[in-house]
C-alpha positions as a printed NumPy array, in Angstrom:
array([[128.136, 110.142,  46.878],
       [126.814, 107.719,  44.301],
       [128.901, 105.122,  42.509],
       [128.325, 102.692,  39.637],
       [130.987, 100.15 ,  38.673],
       [131.212,  98.55 ,  35.231],
       [133.783,  96.148,  33.805],
       [136.466,  98.787,  33.247],
       [134.597, 102.012,  34.04 ],
       [133.474, 103.702,  37.26 ],
       [131.003, 106.577,  37.536],
       [131.199, 108.63 ,  40.735],
       [128.835, 111.453,  41.621],
       [129.934, 113.611,  44.51 ],
       [127.331, 115.666,  46.334],
       [127.067, 119.162,  47.794],
       [129.494, 120.011,  50.625],
       [131.294, 116.657,  50.516],
       [135.057, 116.835,  50.934],
       [136.31 , 116.138,  47.437],
       [139.328, 113.896,  48.072],
       [138.01 , 112.083,  51.162],
       [134.842, 111.124,  49.303],
       [136.72 , 110.17 ,  46.137],
       [139.045, 107.853,  48.092],
       [136.012, 106.342,  49.805],
       [134.5  , 105.643,  46.363],
       [137.7  , 103.961,  45.142],
       [137.644, 101.615,  48.155],
       [134.31 , 100.286,  46.838],
       [135.92 ,  99.232,  43.539],
       [138.677,  96.799,  42.619],
       [140.639,  99.596,  40.94 ],
       [144.16 , 100.424,  42.131],
       [145.   , 102.28 ,  38.899],
       [142.743, 104.504,  36.823],
       [142.665, 107.359,  34.356],
       [140.209, 110.209,  34.9  ],
       [138.317, 110.441,  31.611],
       [136.008, 113.258,  32.588],
       [135.299, 115.423,  35.604],
       [132.762, 118.251,  35.578],
       [130.545, 120.073,  38.065],
       [131.323, 122.708,  40.678],
       [133.865, 123.099,  43.468],
       [134.194, 125.604,  46.282],
       [136.818, 126.582,  48.818],
       [139.65 , 124.839,  47.002],
       [143.433, 124.991,  46.804],
       [145.439, 124.854,  43.579],
       [149.186, 124.541,  43.187],
       [151.927, 125.036,  40.647],
       [155.311, 123.328,  40.855],
       [158.196, 125.773,  41.176],
       [160.973, 123.934,  39.327],
       [163.705, 126.297,  40.501],
       [162.864, 125.872,  44.21 ],
       [161.603, 122.274,  43.879],
       [158.323, 122.862,  45.73 ],
       [154.672, 123.629,  45.086],
       [153.343, 127.148,  45.328],
       [149.781, 126.972,  46.658],
       [146.868, 129.361,  46.501],
       [143.431, 129.066,  48.075],
       [140.191, 130.167,  46.403],
       [136.89 , 130.747,  48.201],
       [133.387, 130.613,  46.839],
       [131.829, 128.516,  44.085],
       [133.585, 127.876,  40.76 ],
       [132.515, 125.889,  37.719],
       [134.72 , 122.812,  37.198],
       [135.472, 122.997,  33.473],
       [137.838, 120.054,  33.373],
       [139.409, 117.553,  35.724],
       [142.101, 115.196,  34.489],
       [144.692, 112.946,  36.019],
       [145.206, 109.455,  37.318],
       [144.995, 107.068,  40.232],
       [148.135, 105.124,  41.089],
       [149.697, 103.418,  44.081],
       [152.077, 105.481,  46.194],
       [153.763, 103.608,  49.024],
       [151.175, 100.857,  48.512],
       [148.177, 103.179,  48.962],
       [145.839, 104.75 ,  46.364],
       [147.008, 108.198,  45.25 ],
       [145.176, 110.632,  42.964],
       [147.209, 113.113,  40.91 ],
       [144.649, 115.568,  39.554],
       [144.704, 118.852,  37.689],
       [141.674, 121.122,  37.439],
       [140.522, 124.061,  35.338],
       [137.863, 126.245,  36.971],
       [136.078, 129.518,  36.296],
       [133.429, 131.869,  37.581],
       [131.629, 134.772,  35.925],
       [133.736, 137.823,  35.192],
       [137.071, 136.174,  35.933],
       [139.592, 134.32 ,  33.782],
       [139.835, 130.543,  34.055],
       [142.349, 129.217,  36.572],
       [144.012, 125.853,  36.801],
       [146.676, 123.742,  38.398],
       [147.276, 120.797,  40.679],
       [144.176, 120.265,  42.848],
       [145.223, 119.924,  46.489],
       [141.863, 120.205,  48.242],
       [138.25 , 121.188,  47.608],
       [134.651, 120.912,  48.71 ],
       [131.925, 119.951,  46.28 ],
       [129.435, 122.659,  45.354],
       [126.172, 121.213,  43.997],
       [127.727, 118.153,  42.315],
       [130.796, 116.7  ,  40.615],
       [130.441, 113.931,  38.026],
       [133.483, 111.753,  37.367],
       [134.202, 108.905,  34.988],
       [137.251, 106.745,  35.663],
       [138.577, 103.942,  33.498],
       [140.973, 101.147,  34.301],
       [144.086, 101.385,  32.108],
       [144.866,  97.664,  32.063],
       [148.273,  98.22 ,  33.701],
       [149.397,  98.824,  37.275],
       [150.375, 102.478,  37.784],
       [152.823, 103.19 ,  40.611],
       [154.577, 106.301,  41.925],
       [158.297, 105.474,  42.013],
       [160.864, 106.977,  44.346],
       [162.528, 110.103,  42.999],
       [164.844, 112.892,  44.041],
       [162.536, 115.861,  43.349],
       [159.192, 114.184,  42.589],
       [157.592, 110.73 ,  42.436],
       [157.443, 109.757,  38.723],
       [154.607, 107.605,  37.419],
       [155.712, 104.187,  36.176],
       [154.033, 101.048,  34.91 ],
       [154.791,  98.122,  37.193],
       [154.693,  94.582,  35.912],
       [151.922,  92.486,  37.456],
       [153.148,  89.838,  39.894]])
């Protein structure tokens, strides 16, 4: 992992075979950011799990994918959930000869590299309590 921190921007490069989320959370610990918006995320992932929320049954359906896929887009945010950093990320991926796939990214390993740019939104993002999900809210600074 490599990280560069600017005034309101962070660049994170994840390297081959790193655990995606563990390494990303490690990178965030090296910044002062508790809230962020993912501006751009590209590269490759492998052995990942995507999910789709089943509204009727109020739960995520999950599906694992093996092998290397091109990460076409990664978007989402960093907020605080129960006082701890929490990434909510969606990914679109593809590989030759297959249609693109996408959904909520639950887990992944980096294949080759992933390049991420995060920006600080200027407000504190927090996951509130909810009955079926934890909605994102803006919390006033104390």
